[in-house]
C-alpha positions, 0 to 999 in steps of 0.5 A, a space after each residue: 500500500 502507498 503510505 502518507 504520514 501525518 505531515 502529508 508526506 509520501 513514504 512510498 509503498 510499504 507493507 501493511 504490517 510495517 505501516 501498522 507498526 509505524 502508526 502504533 509507534 506514533 500513537 496514531 491510527 492507520 486510515 485507508 484514504 483511497 481504497 479504489 486506488 492501485 495500490 490502496 492509499 493509507 494515511 497515518 492520522 488521529 482518526 477521532 480528530 479527523 472525524 471531529 473536523 469533518 463534523 465542524 466543516 459540515 456544521 459551518 456549511 449548513 450554517 452558511 446555507 441556511 436562510 432565515 424566514 422573515 415574516 411581514 404581516 398585512 391587513 386588507 385595507 393597508 395604506 399605500 405608503 405602508 404597503 410601499 414600506 412593507 414591499 421595500 422591506 420584503 425586497 431587502 430580505 429577498 436580496 439578502 437571500 432570506 425567505 419571506 412569509 407574507 401574512 394577510 390577517 383579517 378581522 371578522 368583518 373583513 372576512 367577507 371580502 377575501 378578494 381585497 386581501 388577495 388583491 394586496 397579496 397579488 400586488 406584493 407578488 407583482 412588485 417583487 416579481 424580479 427578485 422573488 419566486 412564489 414558494 407557496 401561493 395564497 389560498 382562499 380558506 373560508 373561515 380562516 382569519 389569515 392567508 399566507 404567501 411564501 416568497 423565495 429569492 429568485 435565481 439570477 436570470 441569465 437573460 440580463 447578459 443577453 439583453 445588451 447584445 440584443 439592443 446593440 444589434 438594432 442600433 447597428 442595423 439602423 445605421 445601414 
Protein backbone atom coordinates (compact mmCIF):
# COMPACT_ATOMS: atom_id res chain seq x y z
CA UNK A 1 0.00 0.00 0.00
CA UNK A 2 1.03 3.63 -0.52
CA UNK A 3 1.56 5.34 2.84
CA UNK A 4 1.26 9.02 3.76
CA UNK A 5 2.47 10.23 7.15
CA UNK A 6 0.73 12.70 9.49
CA UNK A 7 2.51 15.67 7.87
CA UNK A 8 1.20 14.77 4.41
CA UNK A 9 4.50 13.45 3.04
CA UNK A 10 4.53 10.24 0.99
CA UNK A 11 6.56 7.43 2.49
CA UNK A 12 6.19 5.21 -0.57
CA UNK A 13 4.99 1.63 -0.97
CA UNK A 14 5.08 -0.11 2.42
CA UNK A 15 3.65 -3.48 3.53
CA UNK A 16 0.59 -3.41 5.81
CA UNK A 17 2.36 -4.80 8.88
CA UNK A 18 5.11 -2.19 8.68
CA UNK A 19 2.55 0.63 8.25
CA UNK A 20 0.56 -0.57 11.28
CA UNK A 21 3.74 -0.72 13.36
CA UNK A 22 4.75 2.79 12.26
CA UNK A 23 1.31 4.18 13.20
CA UNK A 24 1.45 2.39 16.55
CA UNK A 25 4.87 3.90 17.35
CA UNK A 26 3.50 7.40 16.66
CA UNK A 27 0.36 6.62 18.72
CA UNK A 28 -1.88 7.42 15.75
CA UNK A 29 -4.31 5.50 13.54
CA UNK A 30 -3.79 3.98 10.10
CA UNK A 31 -6.71 5.10 7.92
CA UNK A 32 -7.43 3.87 4.40
CA UNK A 33 -7.99 7.06 2.38
CA UNK A 34 -8.39 5.74 -1.17
CA UNK A 35 -9.32 2.04 -1.24
CA UNK A 36 -10.05 2.04 -5.00
CA UNK A 37 -6.59 3.29 -5.97
CA UNK A 38 -3.94 0.89 -7.25
CA UNK A 39 -2.24 0.35 -4.78
CA UNK A 40 -4.59 1.48 -1.96
CA UNK A 41 -3.60 4.69 -0.18
CA UNK A 42 -3.42 4.85 3.62
CA UNK A 43 -2.64 7.76 5.89
CA UNK A 44 -1.34 7.94 9.44
CA UNK A 45 -3.57 10.34 11.39
CA UNK A 46 -5.59 10.90 14.54
CA UNK A 47 -8.91 9.48 13.31
CA UNK A 48 -11.07 11.00 16.09
CA UNK A 49 -9.71 14.46 15.31
CA UNK A 50 -10.34 13.87 11.59
CA UNK A 51 -13.99 12.93 12.25
CA UNK A 52 -14.39 15.99 14.50
CA UNK A 53 -13.02 18.33 11.80
CA UNK A 54 -15.37 16.85 9.19
CA UNK A 55 -18.35 17.41 11.50
CA UNK A 56 -17.27 21.02 12.13
CA UNK A 57 -16.99 21.70 8.39
CA UNK A 58 -20.47 20.25 7.78
CA UNK A 59 -21.90 22.33 10.61
CA UNK A 60 -20.29 25.50 9.24
CA UNK A 61 -21.54 24.84 5.70
CA UNK A 62 -25.09 24.25 6.96
CA UNK A 63 -24.95 27.45 8.95
CA UNK A 64 -23.90 29.45 5.88
CA UNK A 65 -26.51 27.93 3.57
CA UNK A 66 -29.43 28.26 5.95
CA UNK A 67 -31.77 31.10 5.02
CA UNK A 68 -34.00 32.65 7.60
CA UNK A 69 -37.74 33.01 7.24
CA UNK A 70 -38.78 36.63 7.68
CA UNK A 71 -42.44 37.49 8.17
CA UNK A 72 -44.43 40.53 7.10
CA UNK A 73 -47.97 40.98 8.36
CA UNK A 74 -50.52 42.92 6.31
CA UNK A 75 -54.17 43.91 6.51
CA UNK A 76 -56.58 44.11 3.55
CA UNK A 77 -57.04 47.86 3.97
CA UNK A 78 -53.34 48.73 4.18
CA UNK A 79 -52.41 52.30 3.30
CA UNK A 80 -50.43 52.62 0.01
CA UNK A 81 -47.49 54.24 1.84
CA UNK A 82 -47.39 51.45 4.43
CA UNK A 83 -47.62 48.90 1.63
CA UNK A 84 -44.61 50.54 -0.06
CA UNK A 85 -42.58 50.24 3.14
CA UNK A 86 -43.53 46.57 3.59
CA UNK A 87 -42.70 45.88 -0.07
CA UNK A 88 -39.32 47.58 0.31
CA UNK A 89 -38.51 45.51 3.43
CA UNK A 90 -39.51 42.32 1.63
CA UNK A 91 -37.21 43.25 -1.27
CA UNK A 92 -34.30 43.82 1.15
CA UNK A 93 -34.88 40.44 2.80
CA UNK A 94 -35.06 38.64 -0.54
CA UNK A 95 -31.91 40.32 -1.84
CA UNK A 96 -30.08 39.13 1.30
CA UNK A 97 -31.22 35.57 0.48
CA UNK A 98 -33.93 35.16 3.11
CA UNK A 99 -37.35 33.65 2.55
CA UNK A 100 -40.29 35.99 3.19
CA UNK A 101 -43.62 34.90 4.63
CA UNK A 102 -46.33 37.45 3.83
CA UNK A 103 -49.33 37.00 6.12
CA UNK A 104 -52.65 38.70 5.37
CA UNK A 105 -54.65 38.94 8.61
CA UNK A 106 -58.39 39.54 8.59
CA UNK A 107 -60.62 40.95 11.25
CA UNK A 108 -64.04 39.25 11.49
CA UNK A 109 -65.80 41.97 9.49
CA UNK A 110 -63.08 41.83 6.80
CA UNK A 111 -63.50 38.09 6.28
CA UNK A 112 -66.44 38.69 3.93
CA UNK A 113 -64.08 40.36 1.47
CA UNK A 114 -61.19 37.98 0.96
CA UNK A 115 -60.75 39.43 -2.52
CA UNK A 116 -59.42 42.71 -1.04
CA UNK A 117 -56.65 40.86 0.77
CA UNK A 118 -55.96 38.70 -2.26
CA UNK A 119 -55.53 41.86 -4.36
CA UNK A 120 -52.98 43.20 -1.87
CA UNK A 121 -51.05 39.91 -1.95
CA UNK A 122 -51.21 39.94 -5.77
CA UNK A 123 -49.81 43.49 -5.79
CA UNK A 124 -46.98 42.35 -3.48
CA UNK A 125 -46.25 39.49 -5.87
CA UNK A 126 -46.15 41.90 -8.83
CA UNK A 127 -43.89 44.39 -7.02
CA UNK A 128 -41.35 41.68 -6.20
CA UNK A 129 -41.50 39.60 -9.40
CA UNK A 130 -37.90 40.48 -10.33
CA UNK A 131 -36.35 39.29 -7.03
CA UNK A 132 -38.80 36.63 -5.83
CA UNK A 133 -40.43 33.39 -6.80
CA UNK A 134 -43.60 32.07 -5.22
CA UNK A 135 -42.96 29.09 -2.97
CA UNK A 136 -46.48 28.87 -1.56
CA UNK A 137 -49.38 30.74 -3.14
CA UNK A 138 -52.16 32.17 -1.01
CA UNK A 139 -55.27 30.01 -0.95
CA UNK A 140 -58.77 31.12 -0.12
CA UNK A 141 -59.73 29.25 3.01
CA UNK A 142 -63.21 30.05 4.22
CA UNK A 143 -63.45 30.55 7.94
CA UNK A 144 -59.76 31.19 8.49
CA UNK A 145 -58.58 34.61 9.55
CA UNK A 146 -55.37 34.70 7.54
CA UNK A 147 -53.80 33.99 4.18
CA UNK A 148 -50.12 33.13 3.81
CA UNK A 149 -47.82 33.56 0.80
CA UNK A 150 -44.19 32.46 0.98
CA UNK A 151 -41.65 34.09 -1.34
CA UNK A 152 -38.17 32.73 -2.00
CA UNK A 153 -35.26 34.58 -3.64
CA UNK A 154 -35.31 34.26 -7.41
CA UNK A 155 -32.38 32.71 -9.21
CA UNK A 156 -30.33 35.28 -11.11
CA UNK A 157 -31.71 35.49 -14.65
CA UNK A 158 -29.22 34.77 -17.41
CA UNK A 159 -31.14 36.91 -19.91
CA UNK A 160 -29.70 40.15 -18.45
CA UNK A 161 -26.35 39.42 -20.10
CA UNK A 162 -28.05 38.69 -23.42
CA UNK A 163 -30.22 41.83 -23.35
CA UNK A 164 -27.41 44.39 -24.05
CA UNK A 165 -26.27 42.35 -27.05
CA UNK A 166 -29.82 42.46 -28.48
CA UNK A 167 -30.05 46.24 -28.09
CA UNK A 168 -26.69 46.69 -29.85
CA UNK A 169 -27.84 44.79 -32.96
CA UNK A 170 -30.78 47.07 -33.86
CA UNK A 171 -28.56 50.14 -33.44
CA UNK A 172 -26.10 48.74 -35.99
CA UNK A 173 -28.97 47.90 -38.36
CA UNK A 174 -30.42 51.43 -38.08
CA UNK A 175 -27.23 52.97 -39.50
CA UNK A 176 -27.47 50.96 -42.76
